[in-house]
N, C-alpha and C positions, 0 to 999 in steps of 0.2 A: 330844646336846649335845657339841660338840667341846671337847677339852681345849686349853689355850693352847699356843702355840708357845714354845720356849725363849726367854727374855728375856736380852738382852746388855747392857742398861743404856742403850741409845741413846734419846735424848730423843724421837725421832720415833715410838717404839713404846710409850711409857709408857701413854698414855691407852687405846689398844687393848688392851694387856695387862691393865690393871686392869679394864676393862669385861668382858673374857672371863672373868677370874678371878671377879669378883663374880657374874656370871650362872651360872657353873658351881657355885660354892658355894651359891647360892640354890636351884639345881635338884637338885644331887646330894649335897652334904655339909652341908646346912643344920643337921642335928642334931649335928654333930661339935662338940667343944669349940673355942673360939676359937683356942687354941694349936695344935690339930691343923689347923685351917683355914689358919693362918699357915704352918705347916710344909709343908702341901700346896702352897700358893702359892709358897713359896720353893724348892720342889723344881724349879720351872721357871725359876729364876734361875740360869743356868749359865755364862755367858761373861764374860770380861774383868773390868772393875772391878765389875760387878754381882755376880760370884761372891765377890769379897773382901767386899763389903758384906753379902752373905747370910751368910757364915761368921761375921762379927761379930755379926749379929743372932741367929743360932742359938746362939752362945756365951752371949749375954746372956739369951736365953730359958731355956737350960739352967741358967744360974747364978742364975736368979730375979731378975735385974736389971730385967726388963721385966714389967709386970703389966697 
């Protein structure tokens, strides 16, 4: 199972990125905690405005603001 390519936030790549991530999670890291699955997925969000969004989500997760 291939890992997803880095995601830059472009609208044309959202659906494909989500599908690949869901498949990988189901096949490889299904037993991990949801928070770990989210952090894994966010590790592929790397470029441009998507990176800023990712950093805000990670701060909220670490601060306990997201459940």
